[in-house]
N, C-alpha and C positions, 0 to 999 in steps of 0.2 A: 781584876775588876769585880766590884760587887754587882750583883744582878738586881735588875728593878729599881735602881736609883735615877737612871737617866731619864730626862723627859721624852715623851712621844715625838716622833718626827714625822710629819705628814705634809701632804701636798696643801697649797692654798693658792687662790685665784686672786692676781693682783690687777686692779684696774686704775688707769691713769685718768686725769681730766681731760687729756687730749683724745681719749677714746680707746687707746692702746690697752691691750689686756694679754697677760701671761700668767704662766704657773711656775711657782717655785716651792722650795721647801721651807718648813719652819717648825718651830717648837711652839708656836701660839695656839691658843685654843680657838681662835677665830676662824671661820670658814673663807673670809675673803677680806681683802685690804684695798682701801682707796688711797692713791697718792696724788699729789699735784704735779709732779715733774718725774719723767722717765727717761730712759735712753733714747726714745724716739722723739722727744720734744725738748730736750736739754740742750742749751746752747753749745756746750762742749763737744756733742756728738753731731749736732746738725750744722753748725757754723753760722747759725742765724741768731740774732740777739732777741731775746725775749725778756721783757722786763716784768717781774712779778711785783706788782704795786699794792702794798698795803696801806690803807687808809691815806692814801694821796701823798706819800712820803716822797715819791719821785718828783711829782708836780711841785711840792713844797721846796726841795732842793733846787730844782731849775730855777724856780722864781727867785729864791733867796740869792743864789750865785750867779743869776742872768745867763744860765746855759741855754743856748739855742740849739735847733736841730743842725746836725752836720749837712753840709752841702755835698751833693753829689758832684765828683770829678768827671768831666767828660772826656 
């Protein structure tokens, strides 16, 4: 392999909008990274539904197709 052609590999601090933060490795020039969803708040890992609504799209869909809140089974 040729020397000095590979990018620098360094640590970076990642901060999620939920407040969770962790360190990982990157080749980016940035010192920190902000993300919207991480493994602490992602529905796949938590088992809880979280709807990320951009510009009211979820509400427009529910209104257009008459979707109502699911009822809780007792």
